[in-house]
PyMOL CGO cylinders between C-alpha atoms (Angstrom):
from pymol import cmd
from pymol.cgo import CYLINDER

trace = [
    CYLINDER, -19.19, -2.94, -13.36, -15.94, -2.08, -11.65, 0.3, 1, 1, 1, 1, 1, 1,
    CYLINDER, -15.94, -2.08, -11.65, -15.10, -1.91, -7.96, 0.3, 1, 1, 1, 1, 1, 1,
    CYLINDER, -15.10, -1.91, -7.96, -13.35, 1.12, -6.50, 0.3, 1, 1, 1, 1, 1, 1,
    CYLINDER, -13.35, 1.12, -6.50, -11.69, 1.64, -3.15, 0.3, 1, 1, 1, 1, 1, 1,
    CYLINDER, -11.69, 1.64, -3.15, -12.54, 5.02, -1.65, 0.3, 1, 1, 1, 1, 1, 1,
    CYLINDER, -12.54, 5.02, -1.65, -10.37, 5.75, 1.38, 0.3, 1, 1, 1, 1, 1, 1,
    CYLINDER, -10.37, 5.75, 1.38, -8.97, 8.39, 3.68, 0.3, 1, 1, 1, 1, 1, 1,
    CYLINDER, -8.97, 8.39, 3.68, -5.84, 8.47, 5.80, 0.3, 1, 1, 1, 1, 1, 1,
    CYLINDER, -5.84, 8.47, 5.80, -5.68, 7.93, 9.52, 0.3, 1, 1, 1, 1, 1, 1,
    CYLINDER, -5.68, 7.93, 9.52, -5.83, 11.34, 11.16, 0.3, 1, 1, 1, 1, 1, 1,
    CYLINDER, -5.83, 11.34, 11.16, -7.73, 12.97, 8.29, 0.3, 1, 1, 1, 1, 1, 1,
    CYLINDER, -7.73, 12.97, 8.29, -10.70, 13.58, 10.57, 0.3, 1, 1, 1, 1, 1, 1,
    CYLINDER, -10.70, 13.58, 10.57, -8.71, 14.89, 13.55, 0.3, 1, 1, 1, 1, 1, 1,
    CYLINDER, -8.71, 14.89, 13.55, -9.87, 18.45, 12.83, 0.3, 1, 1, 1, 1, 1, 1,
    CYLINDER, -9.87, 18.45, 12.83, -13.48, 17.60, 13.66, 0.3, 1, 1, 1, 1, 1, 1,
    CYLINDER, -13.48, 17.60, 13.66, -14.58, 18.93, 17.08, 0.3, 1, 1, 1, 1, 1, 1,
    CYLINDER, -14.58, 18.93, 17.08, -15.98, 16.33, 19.50, 0.3, 1, 1, 1, 1, 1, 1,
    CYLINDER, -15.98, 16.33, 19.50, -19.40, 17.96, 19.47, 0.3, 1, 1, 1, 1, 1, 1,
    CYLINDER, -19.40, 17.96, 19.47, -19.65, 17.51, 15.66, 0.3, 1, 1, 1, 1, 1, 1,
    CYLINDER, -19.65, 17.51, 15.66, -19.11, 13.73, 15.66, 0.3, 1, 1, 1, 1, 1, 1,
    CYLINDER, -19.11, 13.73, 15.66, -22.81, 12.82, 15.93, 0.3, 1, 1, 1, 1, 1, 1,
    CYLINDER, -22.81, 12.82, 15.93, -23.53, 14.92, 12.82, 0.3, 1, 1, 1, 1, 1, 1,
    CYLINDER, -23.53, 14.92, 12.82, -20.59, 13.40, 10.94, 0.3, 1, 1, 1, 1, 1, 1,
    CYLINDER, -20.59, 13.40, 10.94, -21.76, 9.91, 11.89, 0.3, 1, 1, 1, 1, 1, 1,
    CYLINDER, -21.76, 9.91, 11.89, -25.28, 10.56, 10.67, 0.3, 1, 1, 1, 1, 1, 1,
    CYLINDER, -25.28, 10.56, 10.67, -24.06, 12.17, 7.45, 0.3, 1, 1, 1, 1, 1, 1,
    CYLINDER, -24.06, 12.17, 7.45, -21.70, 9.29, 6.67, 0.3, 1, 1, 1, 1, 1, 1,
    CYLINDER, -21.70, 9.29, 6.67, -24.35, 6.67, 7.45, 0.3, 1, 1, 1, 1, 1, 1,
    CYLINDER, -24.35, 6.67, 7.45, -26.78, 8.54, 5.19, 0.3, 1, 1, 1, 1, 1, 1,
    CYLINDER, -26.78, 8.54, 5.19, -24.33, 8.23, 2.28, 0.3, 1, 1, 1, 1, 1, 1,
    CYLINDER, -24.33, 8.23, 2.28, -23.92, 4.51, 3.01, 0.3, 1, 1, 1, 1, 1, 1,
    CYLINDER, -23.92, 4.51, 3.01, -27.71, 4.09, 2.98, 0.3, 1, 1, 1, 1, 1, 1,
    CYLINDER, -27.71, 4.09, 2.98, -27.87, 5.94, -0.36, 0.3, 1, 1, 1, 1, 1, 1,
    CYLINDER, -27.87, 5.94, -0.36, -25.16, 3.68, -1.82, 0.3, 1, 1, 1, 1, 1, 1,
    CYLINDER, -25.16, 3.68, -1.82, -26.93, 0.56, -0.55, 0.3, 1, 1, 1, 1, 1, 1,
    CYLINDER, -26.93, 0.56, -0.55, -30.24, 1.75, -2.02, 0.3, 1, 1, 1, 1, 1, 1,
    CYLINDER, -30.24, 1.75, -2.02, -28.48, 2.53, -5.31, 0.3, 1, 1, 1, 1, 1, 1,
    CYLINDER, -28.48, 2.53, -5.31, -27.09, -1.02, -5.37, 0.3, 1, 1, 1, 1, 1, 1,
    CYLINDER, -27.09, -1.02, -5.37, -23.44, 0.09, -5.50, 0.3, 1, 1, 1, 1, 1, 1,
    CYLINDER, -23.44, 0.09, -5.50, -22.28, -0.51, -1.90, 0.3, 1, 1, 1, 1, 1, 1,
    CYLINDER, -22.28, -0.51, -1.90, -19.93, -3.48, -1.40, 0.3, 1, 1, 1, 1, 1, 1,
    CYLINDER, -19.93, -3.48, -1.40, -18.35, -2.91, 2.01, 0.3, 1, 1, 1, 1, 1, 1,
    CYLINDER, -18.35, -2.91, 2.01, -16.67, -0.30, 4.16, 0.3, 1, 1, 1, 1, 1, 1,
    CYLINDER, -16.67, -0.30, 4.16, -15.78, 0.91, 7.60, 0.3, 1, 1, 1, 1, 1, 1,
    CYLINDER, -15.78, 0.91, 7.60, -13.38, 2.78, 9.83, 0.3, 1, 1, 1, 1, 1, 1,
    CYLINDER, -13.38, 2.78, 9.83, -10.18, 1.27, 11.16, 0.3, 1, 1, 1, 1, 1, 1,
    CYLINDER, -10.18, 1.27, 11.16, -8.76, 1.34, 14.67, 0.3, 1, 1, 1, 1, 1, 1,
    CYLINDER, -8.76, 1.34, 14.67, -6.09, 4.02, 14.88, 0.3, 1, 1, 1, 1, 1, 1,
    CYLINDER, -6.09, 4.02, 14.88, -2.59, 2.67, 14.32, 0.3, 1, 1, 1, 1, 1, 1,
    CYLINDER, -2.59, 2.67, 14.32, -3.51, -0.85, 15.37, 0.3, 1, 1, 1, 1, 1, 1,
    CYLINDER, -3.51, -0.85, 15.37, -2.04, -3.31, 12.95, 0.3, 1, 1, 1, 1, 1, 1,
    CYLINDER, -2.04, -3.31, 12.95, -0.13, -6.55, 12.93, 0.3, 1, 1, 1, 1, 1, 1,
    CYLINDER, -0.13, -6.55, 12.93, 2.32, -7.42, 10.20, 0.3, 1, 1, 1, 1, 1, 1,
    CYLINDER, 2.32, -7.42, 10.20, 2.39, -11.10, 9.22, 0.3, 1, 1, 1, 1, 1, 1,
    CYLINDER, 2.39, -11.10, 9.22, 5.57, -11.95, 7.30, 0.3, 1, 1, 1, 1, 1, 1,
    CYLINDER, 5.57, -11.95, 7.30, 5.82, -14.66, 4.66, 0.3, 1, 1, 1, 1, 1, 1,
    CYLINDER, 5.82, -14.66, 4.66, 7.43, -16.92, 7.28, 0.3, 1, 1, 1, 1, 1, 1,
    CYLINDER, 7.43, -16.92, 7.28, 4.45, -16.45, 9.59, 0.3, 1, 1, 1, 1, 1, 1,
    CYLINDER, 4.45, -16.45, 9.59, 6.22, -14.22, 12.11, 0.3, 1, 1, 1, 1, 1, 1,
    CYLINDER, 6.22, -14.22, 12.11, 3.86, -11.60, 13.52, 0.3, 1, 1, 1, 1, 1, 1,
    CYLINDER, 3.86, -11.60, 13.52, 5.04, -8.15, 14.57, 0.3, 1, 1, 1, 1, 1, 1,
    CYLINDER, 5.04, -8.15, 14.57, 3.24, -5.00, 15.64, 0.3, 1, 1, 1, 1, 1, 1,
    CYLINDER, 3.24, -5.00, 15.64, 2.77, -2.50, 12.87, 0.3, 1, 1, 1, 1, 1, 1,
    CYLINDER, 2.77, -2.50, 12.87, 2.51, -0.43, 10.91, 0.3, 1, 1, 1, 1, 1, 1,
    CYLINDER, 2.51, -0.43, 10.91, 6.11, -0.33, 9.82, 0.3, 1, 1, 1, 1, 1, 1,
    CYLINDER, 6.11, -0.33, 9.82, 7.94, 2.66, 11.38, 0.3, 1, 1, 1, 1, 1, 1,
    CYLINDER, 7.94, 2.66, 11.38, 8.74, 4.08, 7.93, 0.3, 1, 1, 1, 1, 1, 1,
    CYLINDER, 8.74, 4.08, 7.93, 5.03, 4.15, 7.02, 0.3, 1, 1, 1, 1, 1, 1,
    CYLINDER, 5.03, 4.15, 7.02, 4.00, 7.76, 6.64, 0.3, 1, 1, 1, 1, 1, 1,
    CYLINDER, 4.00, 7.76, 6.64, 0.30, 7.20, 5.99, 0.3, 1, 1, 1, 1, 1, 1,
    CYLINDER, 0.30, 7.20, 5.99, -2.11, 4.42, 6.84, 0.3, 1, 1, 1, 1, 1, 1,
    CYLINDER, -2.11, 4.42, 6.84, -5.75, 4.02, 5.93, 0.3, 1, 1, 1, 1, 1, 1,
    CYLINDER, -5.75, 4.02, 5.93, -8.18, 5.38, 8.51, 0.3, 1, 1, 1, 1, 1, 1,
    CYLINDER, -8.18, 5.38, 8.51, -11.37, 4.29, 6.77, 0.3, 1, 1, 1, 1, 1, 1,
    CYLINDER, -11.37, 4.29, 6.77, -12.62, 2.96, 3.47, 0.3, 1, 1, 1, 1, 1, 1,
    CYLINDER, -12.62, 2.96, 3.47, -15.57, 2.18, 1.26, 0.3, 1, 1, 1, 1, 1, 1,
    CYLINDER, -15.57, 2.18, 1.26, -15.79, -0.16, -1.71, 0.3, 1, 1, 1, 1, 1, 1,
    CYLINDER, -15.79, -0.16, -1.71, -18.34, 0.63, -4.39, 0.3, 1, 1, 1, 1, 1, 1,
    CYLINDER, -18.34, 0.63, -4.39, -19.21, -1.29, -7.56, 0.3, 1, 1, 1, 1, 1, 1,
    CYLINDER, -19.21, -1.29, -7.56, -20.08, 1.21, -10.29, 0.3, 1, 1, 1, 1, 1, 1,
    CYLINDER, -20.08, 1.21, -10.29, -20.14, 1.63, -14.06, 0.3, 1, 1, 1, 1, 1, 1,
    CYLINDER, -20.14, 1.63, -14.06, -17.40, 4.26, -14.35, 0.3, 1, 1, 1, 1, 1, 1,
    CYLINDER, -17.40, 4.26, -14.35, -14.60, 6.11, -12.62, 0.3, 1, 1, 1, 1, 1, 1,
    CYLINDER, -14.60, 6.11, -12.62, -16.73, 9.24, -12.82, 0.3, 1, 1, 1, 1, 1, 1,
    CYLINDER, -16.73, 9.24, -12.82, -19.45, 7.52, -10.81, 0.3, 1, 1, 1, 1, 1, 1,
    CYLINDER, -19.45, 7.52, -10.81, -16.86, 6.39, -8.24, 0.3, 1, 1, 1, 1, 1, 1,
    CYLINDER, -16.86, 6.39, -8.24, -15.60, 9.97, -8.00, 0.3, 1, 1, 1, 1, 1, 1,
    CYLINDER, -15.60, 9.97, -8.00, -19.16, 11.19, -7.44, 0.3, 1, 1, 1, 1, 1, 1,
    CYLINDER, -19.16, 11.19, -7.44, -19.60, 8.75, -4.54, 0.3, 1, 1, 1, 1, 1, 1,
    CYLINDER, -19.60, 8.75, -4.54, -16.21, 9.81, -3.17, 0.3, 1, 1, 1, 1, 1, 1,
    CYLINDER, -16.21, 9.81, -3.17, -17.36, 13.43, -3.26, 0.3, 1, 1, 1, 1, 1, 1,
    CYLINDER, -17.36, 13.43, -3.26, -20.45, 12.54, -1.21, 0.3, 1, 1, 1, 1, 1, 1,
    CYLINDER, -20.45, 12.54, -1.21, -18.31, 10.66, 1.29, 0.3, 1, 1, 1, 1, 1, 1,
    CYLINDER, -18.31, 10.66, 1.29, -15.82, 13.54, 1.48, 0.3, 1, 1, 1, 1, 1, 1,
    CYLINDER, -15.82, 13.54, 1.48, -18.59, 15.99, 2.38, 0.3, 1, 1, 1, 1, 1, 1,
    CYLINDER, -18.59, 15.99, 2.38, -20.09, 13.62, 4.96, 0.3, 1, 1, 1, 1, 1, 1,
    CYLINDER, -20.09, 13.62, 4.96, -16.74, 12.72, 6.57, 0.3, 1, 1, 1, 1, 1, 1,
    CYLINDER, -16.74, 12.72, 6.57, -15.34, 16.24, 6.19, 0.3, 1, 1, 1, 1, 1, 1,
    CYLINDER, -15.34, 16.24, 6.19, -12.09, 14.98, 4.70, 0.3, 1, 1, 1, 1, 1, 1,
    CYLINDER, -12.09, 14.98, 4.70, -10.56, 14.26, 1.30, 0.3, 1, 1, 1, 1, 1, 1,
    CYLINDER, -10.56, 14.26, 1.30, -10.95, 10.80, -0.21, 0.3, 1, 1, 1, 1, 1, 1,
    CYLINDER, -10.95, 10.80, -0.21, -8.59, 8.79, -2.40, 0.3, 1, 1, 1, 1, 1, 1,
    CYLINDER, -8.59, 8.79, -2.40, -10.16, 6.75, -5.21, 0.3, 1, 1, 1, 1, 1, 1,
    CYLINDER, -10.16, 6.75, -5.21, -8.46, 3.67, -6.66, 0.3, 1, 1, 1, 1, 1, 1,
    CYLINDER, -8.46, 3.67, -6.66, -9.76, 1.05, -9.06, 0.3, 1, 1, 1, 1, 1, 1,
    CYLINDER, -9.76, 1.05, -9.06, -9.56, -2.54, -7.83, 0.3, 1, 1, 1, 1, 1, 1,
    CYLINDER, -9.56, -2.54, -7.83, -8.06, -5.06, -10.20, 0.3, 1, 1, 1, 1, 1, 1,
    CYLINDER, -8.06, -5.06, -10.20, -10.63, -7.38, -11.74, 0.3, 1, 1, 1, 1, 1, 1,
    CYLINDER, -10.63, -7.38, -11.74, -10.46, -11.04, -10.73, 0.3, 1, 1, 1, 1, 1, 1,
    CYLINDER, -10.46, -11.04, -10.73, -12.53, -13.20, -13.07, 0.3, 1, 1, 1, 1, 1, 1,
    CYLINDER, -12.53, -13.20, -13.07, -11.75, -16.40, -11.15, 0.3, 1, 1, 1, 1, 1, 1,
    CYLINDER, -11.75, -16.40, -11.15, -12.90, -14.92, -7.86, 0.3, 1, 1, 1, 1, 1, 1,
    CYLINDER, -12.90, -14.92, -7.86, -16.04, -13.58, -9.53, 0.3, 1, 1, 1, 1, 1, 1,
    CYLINDER, -16.04, -13.58, -9.53, -16.80, -17.08, -10.85, 0.3, 1, 1, 1, 1, 1, 1,
    CYLINDER, -16.80, -17.08, -10.85, -16.39, -18.59, -7.38, 0.3, 1, 1, 1, 1, 1, 1,
    CYLINDER, -16.39, -18.59, -7.38, -18.71, -15.99, -5.89, 0.3, 1, 1, 1, 1, 1, 1,
    CYLINDER, -18.71, -15.99, -5.89, -21.34, -16.68, -8.54, 0.3, 1, 1, 1, 1, 1, 1,
    CYLINDER, -21.34, -16.68, -8.54, -21.12, -20.42, -7.73, 0.3, 1, 1, 1, 1, 1, 1,
    CYLINDER, -21.12, -20.42, -7.73, -21.94, -19.77, -4.08, 0.3, 1, 1, 1, 1, 1, 1,
    CYLINDER, -21.94, -19.77, -4.08, -24.69, -17.31, -4.95, 0.3, 1, 1, 1, 1, 1, 1,
    CYLINDER, -24.69, -17.31, -4.95, -22.95, -14.12, -3.90, 0.3, 1, 1, 1, 1, 1, 1,
]
cmd.load_cgo(trace, "trace")
C-alpha cells in the first residue's frame, strides 16, 4: 500500500459562514470515521493559522512562515491505500465534507522506516 498526503491551503475554508461550522465539523469527522473503519486512515488534522517556527540548520529559530511563502497548509490527512485512484476518492470525500479543494500527493516510500515500525509493532 502507498501513503498519500491529502491537504488544503490555509484560508481555503474562509468562505464558510460561522453558522455552518458545526455541520462541516460533523461531515469531516464522519469521513475520518469512514477512513478509520476502512483501515486506511494514518493521521490528520487542522493547523493553527499562520503559526509556524522555522528552525534553520544551525538551530536558529525564527517566526514563520517565510514572507515569500504564498501558500501554507491549513489542514491535512494521510491515508494508506492501494492506488492513486483510491486516494483521489478519499480526497473527494474530504473535499465535500470540508467544502474546499484538496491536493493529493504521494509520500515517498521509506523501507528502513517501515522496518523500524514493524520491529516496534506499529
